[in-house]
VMD Tcl script that builds the backbone (N, CA, C; Angstrom):
set m [mol new atoms 390]
animate dup $m
set s [atomselect $m all]
$s set {name element resname resid chain x y z} {
  {N N MET 1 A -7.825 10.856 -9.491}
  {CA C MET 1 A -7.189 11.481 -8.292}
  {C C MET 1 A -5.519 11.506 -8.690}
  {N N PRO 2 A -4.806 12.269 -8.114}
  {CA C PRO 2 A -3.280 12.692 -8.563}
  {C C PRO 2 A -2.791 11.495 -8.412}
  {N N LEU 3 A -1.687 11.176 -8.995}
  {CA C LEU 3 A -0.421 10.263 -8.697}
  {C C LEU 3 A -0.706 9.810 -6.846}
  {N N PRO 4 A -0.403 8.538 -6.824}
  {CA C PRO 4 A -0.171 8.263 -5.557}
  {C C PRO 4 A 1.077 8.991 -5.008}
  {N N ARG 5 A 1.057 9.104 -3.681}
  {CA C ARG 5 A 2.289 9.360 -2.803}
  {C C ARG 5 A 2.894 7.953 -2.313}
  {N N LEU 6 A 3.856 7.761 -2.915}
  {CA C LEU 6 A 4.448 6.466 -3.082}
  {C C LEU 6 A 5.978 6.261 -3.245}
  {N N ALA 7 A 6.423 5.681 -2.183}
  {CA C ALA 7 A 8.063 5.485 -2.203}
  {C C ALA 7 A 8.188 3.817 -2.213}
  {N N LEU 8 A 9.096 3.428 -3.225}
  {CA C LEU 8 A 9.285 1.974 -3.464}
  {C C LEU 8 A 10.533 1.645 -3.061}
  {N N THR 9 A 11.084 0.393 -2.755}
  {CA C THR 9 A 12.578 -0.138 -2.454}
  {C C THR 9 A 12.960 -0.004 -3.650}
  {N N PRO 10 A 14.167 0.550 -3.917}
  {CA C PRO 10 A 14.792 0.392 -5.022}
  {C C PRO 10 A 15.573 -1.192 -5.605}
  {N N GLU 11 A 15.105 -1.333 -6.621}
  {CA C GLU 11 A 15.300 -2.791 -7.281}
  {C C GLU 11 A 14.621 -4.087 -6.690}
  {N N VAL 12 A 14.864 -4.953 -5.982}
  {CA C VAL 12 A 14.164 -5.958 -5.268}
  {C C VAL 12 A 14.131 -5.844 -3.711}
  {N N SER 13 A 13.289 -6.019 -3.057}
  {CA C SER 13 A 12.713 -5.571 -1.782}
  {C C SER 13 A 13.523 -6.901 -1.079}
  {N N HIS 14 A 14.737 -6.591 -0.093}
  {CA C HIS 14 A 15.131 -7.638 0.673}
  {C C HIS 14 A 14.607 -7.248 2.396}
  {N N GLY 15 A 13.815 -6.775 2.675}
  {CA C GLY 15 A 13.027 -6.620 3.954}
  {C C GLY 15 A 11.582 -7.145 3.817}
  {N N PRO 16 A 10.885 -6.816 5.269}
  {CA C PRO 16 A 9.378 -7.249 5.347}
  {C C PRO 16 A 8.468 -6.100 4.171}
  {N N LEU 17 A 9.388 -4.998 4.077}
  {CA C LEU 17 A 8.163 -3.885 3.196}
  {C C LEU 17 A 9.014 -3.780 1.818}
  {N N ASP 18 A 7.957 -3.612 0.803}
  {CA C ASP 18 A 8.503 -2.880 -0.485}
  {C C ASP 18 A 8.916 -1.505 -0.502}
  {N N GLY 19 A 8.624 -0.825 0.380}
  {CA C GLY 19 A 8.349 0.752 0.280}
  {C C GLY 19 A 6.946 1.074 1.484}
  {N N ALA 20 A 6.497 2.182 1.023}
  {CA C ALA 20 A 5.127 2.921 1.759}
  {C C ALA 20 A 4.422 3.954 0.625}
  {N N TRP 21 A 3.271 3.594 1.060}
  {CA C TRP 21 A 2.051 4.292 0.775}
  {C C TRP 21 A 1.374 5.723 1.306}
  {N N TRP 22 A 1.004 7.005 1.069}
  {CA C TRP 22 A 0.596 7.737 1.954}
  {C C TRP 22 A -0.869 8.418 1.418}
  {N N PRO 23 A -1.748 7.452 1.342}
  {CA C PRO 23 A -2.891 7.831 0.932}
  {C C PRO 23 A -3.662 9.596 1.365}
  {N N ARG 24 A -4.368 9.759 0.577}
  {CA C ARG 24 A -4.828 11.506 0.908}
  {C C ARG 24 A -5.933 11.148 2.004}
  {N N CYS 25 A -6.664 10.332 1.957}
  {CA C CYS 25 A -7.810 10.123 2.446}
  {C C CYS 25 A -8.381 8.531 2.913}
  {N N ASP 26 A -9.166 8.211 3.667}
  {CA C ASP 26 A -9.674 6.706 3.926}
  {C C ASP 26 A -10.619 6.389 2.992}
  {N N SER 27 A -10.892 6.438 2.215}
  {CA C SER 27 A -11.677 5.932 0.994}
  {C C SER 27 A -10.836 5.408 -0.081}
  {N N LEU 28 A -11.137 3.679 0.083}
  {CA C LEU 28 A -10.084 2.744 -0.674}
  {C C LEU 28 A -10.635 2.902 -2.282}
  {N N GLU 29 A -12.047 3.328 -2.394}
  {CA C GLU 29 A -12.406 3.626 -3.777}
  {C C GLU 29 A -11.857 4.991 -4.369}
  {N N LEU 30 A -11.459 5.610 -3.573}
  {CA C LEU 30 A -10.727 7.129 -4.447}
  {C C LEU 30 A -9.535 6.534 -4.586}
  {N N GLU 31 A -8.955 6.099 -3.379}
  {CA C GLU 31 A -7.532 5.549 -3.792}
  {C C GLU 31 A -6.596 4.616 -4.335}
  {N N LEU 32 A -7.470 3.494 -4.242}
  {CA C LEU 32 A -6.645 2.417 -5.072}
  {C C LEU 32 A -6.284 2.396 -6.207}
  {N N PRO 33 A -7.434 3.083 -7.188}
  {CA C PRO 33 A -7.124 3.258 -8.681}
  {C C PRO 33 A -5.700 3.716 -8.977}
  {N N SER 34 A -5.425 4.708 -8.388}
  {CA C SER 34 A -4.254 5.647 -8.832}
  {C C SER 34 A -3.050 4.464 -8.193}
  {N N LEU 35 A -3.467 3.976 -7.054}
  {CA C LEU 35 A -2.094 3.223 -6.570}
  {C C LEU 35 A -1.823 1.834 -7.307}
  {N N VAL 36 A -3.151 1.311 -7.735}
  {CA C VAL 36 A -2.785 0.300 -8.641}
  {C C VAL 36 A -2.276 0.740 -9.903}
  {N N ALA 37 A -2.625 1.775 -10.677}
  {CA C ALA 37 A -2.145 1.868 -11.939}
  {C C ALA 37 A -0.897 2.613 -11.807}
  {N N ALA 38 A 0.014 2.586 -10.435}
  {CA C ALA 38 A 1.255 3.099 -10.590}
  {C C ALA 38 A 1.892 1.894 -10.690}
  {N N LEU 39 A 1.379 0.749 -10.112}
  {CA C LEU 39 A 2.041 -0.297 -9.644}
  {C C LEU 39 A 2.089 -1.499 -10.939}
  {N N GLU 40 A 0.883 -1.602 -11.357}
  {CA C GLU 40 A 0.269 -2.843 -12.047}
  {C C GLU 40 A -0.163 -2.222 -13.545}
  {N N PRO 41 A 1.178 -1.937 -14.306}
  {CA C PRO 41 A 0.578 -1.045 -15.723}
  {C C PRO 41 A -0.033 -2.019 -16.579}
  {N N ASP 42 A -0.544 -3.061 -16.499}
  {CA C ASP 42 A -1.218 -4.037 -17.573}
  {C C ASP 42 A -2.480 -3.878 -17.316}
  {N N ARG 43 A -3.714 -3.027 -18.398}
  {CA C ARG 43 A -4.936 -3.279 -18.272}
  {C C ARG 43 A -5.378 -4.107 -18.646}
  {N N GLY 44 A -6.410 -4.778 -17.881}
  {CA C GLY 44 A -7.368 -5.927 -18.211}
  {C C GLY 44 A -6.714 -7.002 -16.851}
  {N N SER 45 A -5.935 -6.851 -15.993}
  {CA C SER 45 A -5.551 -7.458 -15.284}
  {C C SER 45 A -6.703 -7.363 -13.560}
  {N N THR 46 A -6.265 -8.678 -13.099}
  {CA C THR 46 A -7.054 -8.459 -11.931}
  {C C THR 46 A -6.007 -8.292 -10.581}
  {N N VAL 47 A -6.085 -7.537 -9.817}
  {CA C VAL 47 A -5.234 -7.258 -8.816}
  {C C VAL 47 A -6.212 -7.318 -7.388}
  {N N ARG 48 A -5.506 -8.085 -6.330}
  {CA C ARG 48 A -5.886 -8.911 -5.129}
  {C C ARG 48 A -5.154 -8.005 -4.233}
  {N N ILE 49 A -5.889 -6.933 -3.370}
  {CA C ILE 49 A -5.472 -6.387 -2.571}
  {C C ILE 49 A -5.708 -6.612 -0.779}
  {N N THR 50 A -4.723 -6.942 0.105}
  {CA C THR 50 A -5.068 -7.344 1.360}
  {C C THR 50 A -5.050 -6.020 2.420}
  {N N VAL 51 A -5.947 -5.573 3.076}
  {CA C VAL 51 A -5.742 -4.378 4.103}
  {C C VAL 51 A -6.163 -4.946 5.229}
  {N N ASP 52 A -5.945 -4.046 6.282}
  {CA C ASP 52 A -6.034 -4.277 7.692}
  {C C ASP 52 A -7.472 -3.752 8.288}
  {N N ALA 53 A -8.024 -4.629 8.534}
  {CA C ALA 53 A -9.350 -4.162 8.798}
  {C C ALA 53 A -9.414 -3.213 10.132}
  {N N ALA 54 A -8.765 -3.026 10.791}
  {CA C ALA 54 A -8.657 -1.649 11.684}
  {C C ALA 54 A -8.331 -0.546 11.167}
  {N N GLN 55 A -7.913 -0.507 9.972}
  {CA C GLN 55 A -7.310 0.897 9.039}
  {C C GLN 55 A -8.307 1.027 8.156}
  {N N TRP 56 A -9.158 0.222 7.607}
  {CA C TRP 56 A -9.981 0.171 6.548}
  {C C TRP 56 A -11.197 -0.242 6.821}
  {N N PRO 57 A -12.098 0.579 7.744}
  {CA C PRO 57 A -13.323 -0.446 8.060}
  {C C PRO 57 A -14.446 -0.308 7.192}
  {N N ASP 58 A -15.201 -1.328 6.866}
  {CA C ASP 58 A -16.222 -1.906 5.932}
  {C C ASP 58 A -15.532 -1.152 4.432}
  {N N PRO 59 A -14.556 -1.955 4.070}
  {CA C PRO 59 A -14.209 -1.877 2.722}
  {C C PRO 59 A -15.178 -2.514 1.714}
  {N N PRO 60 A -14.890 -1.981 0.415}
  {CA C PRO 60 A -15.654 -2.579 -0.263}
  {C C PRO 60 A -14.911 -4.140 -0.785}
  {N N HIS 61 A -15.543 -4.841 -1.302}
  {CA C HIS 61 A -15.048 -6.297 -1.897}
  {C C HIS 61 A -14.395 -6.260 -3.204}
  {N N THR 62 A -14.959 -5.397 -3.805}
  {CA C THR 62 A -14.416 -5.077 -5.487}
  {C C THR 62 A -14.455 -3.694 -5.631}
  {N N ILE 63 A -13.297 -3.166 -6.076}
  {CA C ILE 63 A -13.269 -2.001 -6.880}
  {C C ILE 63 A -13.211 -1.851 -8.297}
  {N N MET 64 A -14.085 -1.442 -9.080}
  {CA C MET 64 A -13.605 -1.289 -10.641}
  {C C MET 64 A -13.098 0.140 -10.945}
  {N N ALA 65 A -11.974 -0.082 -11.457}
  {CA C ALA 65 A -10.839 0.720 -11.859}
  {C C ALA 65 A -10.855 0.857 -13.375}
  {N N PRO 66 A -10.405 1.819 -14.270}
  {CA C PRO 66 A -9.998 1.948 -15.542}
  {C C PRO 66 A -9.616 0.441 -16.210}
  {N N GLY 67 A -10.051 -0.429 -16.711}
  {CA C GLY 67 A -9.155 -1.424 -17.469}
  {C C GLY 67 A -9.200 -2.372 -16.229}
  {N N GLN 68 A -9.359 -2.317 -14.928}
  {CA C GLN 68 A -8.965 -3.392 -13.952}
  {C C GLN 68 A -10.096 -3.659 -13.099}
  {N N VAL 69 A -10.050 -4.845 -12.635}
  {CA C VAL 69 A -10.452 -5.081 -11.280}
  {C C VAL 69 A -9.717 -4.978 -9.974}
  {N N ILE 70 A -10.224 -4.509 -8.965}
  {CA C ILE 70 A -9.434 -4.525 -7.718}
  {C C ILE 70 A -10.364 -5.287 -6.722}
  {N N ALA 71 A -9.785 -6.891 -6.423}
  {CA C ALA 71 A -10.420 -7.516 -5.240}
  {C C ALA 71 A -9.964 -7.130 -3.935}
  {N N VAL 72 A -10.486 -7.003 -3.028}
  {CA C VAL 72 A -10.083 -6.268 -1.993}
  {C C VAL 72 A -10.591 -7.204 -0.904}
  {N N ASP 73 A -9.218 -7.876 0.192}
  {CA C ASP 73 A -9.639 -8.673 1.195}
  {C C ASP 73 A -9.445 -8.129 2.527}
  {N N VAL 74 A -9.763 -8.335 3.600}
  {CA C VAL 74 A -9.799 -7.852 5.043}
  {C C VAL 74 A -9.054 -8.744 5.537}
  {N N THR 75 A -7.995 -8.435 6.405}
  {CA C THR 75 A -7.213 -9.043 7.267}
  {C C THR 75 A -7.405 -8.870 8.927}
  {N N GLY 76 A -7.581 -9.312 9.688}
  {CA C GLY 76 A -7.370 -8.708 11.083}
  {C C GLY 76 A -5.957 -9.265 11.952}
  {N N SER 77 A -5.173 -9.733 11.160}
  {CA C SER 77 A -4.000 -10.124 11.620}
  {C C SER 77 A -2.977 -9.001 11.710}
  {N N ALA 78 A -2.201 -9.150 13.244}
  {CA C ALA 78 A -1.494 -8.015 13.739}
  {C C ALA 78 A -0.410 -8.320 13.008}
  {N N ASP 79 A -0.002 -8.955 12.194}
  {CA C ASP 79 A 1.453 -8.988 11.580}
  {C C ASP 79 A 0.981 -8.168 10.100}
  {N N GLU 80 A -0.648 -7.817 9.615}
  {CA C GLU 80 A -0.673 -7.152 8.678}
  {C C GLU 80 A -0.994 -5.780 9.199}
  {N N ALA 81 A -0.961 -5.468 10.472}
  {CA C ALA 81 A -1.753 -3.883 10.682}
  {C C ALA 81 A -0.710 -2.882 10.165}
  {N N HIS 82 A -1.397 -2.004 9.478}
  {CA C HIS 82 A -0.511 -0.757 8.911}
  {C C HIS 82 A -0.188 -1.199 7.555}
  {N N VAL 83 A -0.634 -2.319 6.995}
  {CA C VAL 83 A 0.116 -2.597 5.698}
  {C C VAL 83 A -0.698 -3.001 4.497}
  {N N ILE 84 A -0.437 -2.938 3.239}
  {CA C ILE 84 A -1.441 -2.942 2.119}
  {C C ILE 84 A -0.374 -3.774 1.588}
  {N N THR 85 A -1.133 -5.022 0.965}
  {CA C THR 85 A -0.315 -6.009 0.056}
  {C C THR 85 A -1.042 -5.980 -1.487}
  {N N LEU 86 A -0.547 -5.772 -2.238}
  {CA C LEU 86 A -0.867 -5.980 -3.546}
  {C C LEU 86 A -0.521 -7.183 -4.462}
  {N N ASP 87 A -1.257 -7.945 -4.774}
  {CA C ASP 87 A -1.021 -9.132 -5.471}
  {C C ASP 87 A -1.362 -8.891 -6.973}
  {N N CYS 88 A -0.353 -8.659 -7.951}
  {CA C CYS 88 A -0.625 -8.135 -9.416}
  {C C CYS 88 A -0.116 -9.161 -10.228}
  {N N ASP 89 A -0.932 -9.376 -11.404}
  {CA C ASP 89 A -0.458 -10.381 -12.276}
  {C C ASP 89 A 0.600 -10.311 -13.121}
  {N N THR 90 A 1.180 -9.364 -13.367}
  {CA C THR 90 A 2.349 -9.168 -14.057}
  {C C THR 90 A 3.621 -8.663 -13.282}
  {N N VAL 91 A 3.147 -8.276 -12.397}
  {CA C VAL 91 A 4.553 -7.667 -11.388}
  {C C VAL 91 A 5.062 -8.287 -9.982}
  {N N GLY 92 A 3.792 -9.144 -9.339}
  {CA C GLY 92 A 4.278 -9.700 -8.443}
  {C C GLY 92 A 3.543 -9.168 -7.150}
  {N N ARG 93 A 4.054 -9.413 -6.502}
  {CA C ARG 93 A 3.774 -9.290 -4.785}
  {C C ARG 93 A 4.354 -7.873 -4.276}
  {N N TRP 94 A 3.667 -6.767 -3.898}
  {CA C TRP 94 A 4.100 -5.805 -3.300}
  {C C TRP 94 A 3.410 -5.483 -1.727}
  {N N VAL 95 A 4.509 -5.228 -0.750}
  {CA C VAL 95 A 3.845 -5.190 0.809}
  {C C VAL 95 A 4.272 -3.646 1.398}
  {N N LEU 96 A 3.273 -2.851 1.357}
  {CA C LEU 96 A 3.694 -1.466 1.805}
  {C C LEU 96 A 3.141 -1.290 3.075}
  {N N LEU 97 A 4.059 -0.223 3.790}
  {CA C LEU 97 A 3.532 0.404 4.980}
  {C C LEU 97 A 2.651 1.164 4.498}
  {N N VAL 98 A 1.267 1.227 5.060}
  {CA C VAL 98 A 0.560 2.441 4.854}
  {C C VAL 98 A 0.770 3.652 6.171}
  {N N VAL 99 A 1.318 4.480 5.308}
  {CA C VAL 99 A 1.066 5.892 6.062}
  {C C VAL 99 A -0.197 6.350 6.834}
  {N N PRO 100 A -0.403 6.774 7.826}
  {CA C PRO 100 A -2.040 7.410 7.655}
  {C C PRO 100 A -2.424 8.809 7.281}
  {N N PRO 101 A -3.284 9.059 6.619}
  {CA C PRO 101 A -3.580 10.182 5.723}
  {C C PRO 101 A -3.389 11.316 6.349}
  {N N GLN 102 A -3.571 11.270 7.828}
  {CA C GLN 102 A -3.719 12.686 8.930}
  {C C GLN 102 A -2.297 13.011 9.347}
  {N N GLU 103 A -1.210 12.291 8.861}
  {CA C GLU 103 A 0.196 12.240 9.147}
  {C C GLU 103 A 0.751 13.736 8.523}
  {N N PRO 104 A 1.227 14.421 9.489}
  {CA C PRO 104 A 2.064 15.759 8.981}
  {C C PRO 104 A 3.079 15.015 7.738}
  {N N ALA 105 A 3.135 16.147 7.158}
  {CA C ALA 105 A 4.302 15.765 5.680}
  {C C ALA 105 A 5.454 15.328 6.282}
  {N N ASP 106 A 6.085 16.252 7.327}
  {CA C ASP 106 A 7.594 16.128 7.400}
  {C C ASP 106 A 7.514 14.086 8.319}
  {N N THR 107 A 6.411 13.853 9.081}
  {CA C THR 107 A 6.689 12.520 9.748}
  {C C THR 107 A 6.356 11.462 8.542}
  {N N ALA 108 A 5.461 11.845 7.415}
  {CA C ALA 108 A 4.893 10.942 6.615}
  {C C ALA 108 A 6.488 10.804 5.548}
  {N N ALA 109 A 6.978 11.657 5.414}
  {CA C ALA 109 A 7.898 11.790 4.591}
  {C C ALA 109 A 9.207 10.826 5.187}
  {N N ARG 110 A 9.530 10.716 6.307}
  {CA C ARG 110 A 10.573 10.129 6.898}
  {C C ARG 110 A 10.235 8.556 7.271}
  {N N LEU 111 A 8.701 8.256 7.381}
  {CA C LEU 111 A 8.479 7.170 7.247}
  {C C LEU 111 A 8.361 6.724 6.010}
  {N N MET 112 A 7.939 7.237 4.991}
  {CA C MET 112 A 8.014 6.774 3.625}
  {C C MET 112 A 9.703 6.246 3.229}
  {N N ALA 113 A 10.230 7.066 3.433}
  {CA C ALA 113 A 11.955 6.855 3.541}
  {C C ALA 113 A 12.730 5.600 4.215}
  {N N ALA 114 A 12.089 5.823 5.273}
  {CA C ALA 114 A 12.710 4.245 6.332}
  {C C ALA 114 A 11.955 3.077 5.520}
  {N N ALA 115 A 10.687 3.289 4.971}
  {CA C ALA 115 A 9.966 1.840 4.595}
  {C C ALA 115 A 10.689 1.569 3.743}
  {N N ALA 116 A 10.875 2.329 2.418}
  {CA C ALA 116 A 11.731 1.803 1.143}
  {C C ALA 116 A 13.425 1.962 1.262}
  {N N ASP 117 A 13.925 2.116 2.695}
  {CA C ASP 117 A 15.628 1.995 2.717}
  {C C ASP 117 A 15.664 0.371 2.652}
  {N N PRO 118 A 16.322 -0.138 1.689}
  {CA C PRO 118 A 16.629 -1.739 1.809}
  {C C PRO 118 A 17.320 -2.294 2.739}
  {N N GLU 119 A 18.322 -1.316 3.783}
  {CA C GLU 119 A 18.942 -1.338 4.691}
  {C C GLU 119 A 18.640 -1.722 5.885}
  {N N LEU 120 A 17.205 -1.212 6.117}
  {CA C LEU 120 A 16.346 -0.867 7.391}
  {C C LEU 120 A 15.918 -2.382 7.848}
  {N N HIS 121 A 15.368 -2.985 6.851}
  {CA C HIS 121 A 14.773 -4.256 7.321}
  {C C HIS 121 A 13.876 -3.969 8.624}
  {N N LEU 122 A 13.229 -3.110 8.563}
  {CA C LEU 122 A 11.881 -2.747 9.716}
  {C C LEU 122 A 10.657 -3.360 9.283}
  {N N GLY 123 A 9.837 -3.747 10.216}
  {CA C GLY 123 A 8.482 -3.815 9.571}
  {C C GLY 123 A 7.465 -2.641 10.050}
  {N N ALA 124 A 6.227 -2.813 9.682}
  {CA C ALA 124 A 5.610 -1.503 9.767}
  {C C ALA 124 A 5.206 -1.286 11.301}
  {N N SER 125 A 5.057 -2.215 11.835}
  {CA C SER 125 A 4.872 -1.496 13.239}
  {C C SER 125 A 5.887 -1.214 14.129}
  {N N THR 126 A 7.131 -1.328 13.763}
  {CA C THR 126 A 8.395 -1.006 14.351}
  {C C THR 126 A 8.544 0.335 13.788}
  {N N LEU 127 A 8.318 0.858 12.592}
  {CA C LEU 127 A 8.224 2.065 11.838}
  {C C LEU 127 A 7.496 3.237 12.194}
  {N N LEU 128 A 6.447 2.336 12.820}
  {CA C LEU 128 A 5.477 3.610 13.130}
  {C C LEU 128 A 5.542 3.808 14.790}
  {N N THR 129 A 6.305 2.946 15.449}
  {CA C THR 129 A 6.576 3.279 16.840}
  {C C THR 129 A 7.851 4.093 17.037}
  {N N ARG 130 A 8.472 4.263 16.176}
  {CA C ARG 130 A 9.887 4.841 16.580}
  {C C ARG 130 A 9.599 6.574 16.295}
}
mol reanalyze $m
mol bondsrecalc $m
mol representation Tube
mol addrep $m
């Protein structure tokens, strides 16, 4: 897979999101290895991912990536709709807005920029409804 389409908040996040991720498809098996590699540089680590059940139906429980194990947890919490949370061994926790793969490029670019803007302090639901 090519590099992930990712926008991160500069420095330390001060809001509900640390940025945004725009996957190319809805297959976690294809998409997660490149996302995890971009955020967790240490090989041999275990990364725990939490995803929204409505957005990712029937996800695998574990994904093997080169040098890493990705454990996938599913939530049905409305607070975590359209969000992916990555708990990484060496870099901590990332909470990212998931821009739906089918979004047009201009809409996705606006959503990613807004999610990574430390001044906005907006959650995923608010960003997607605007």
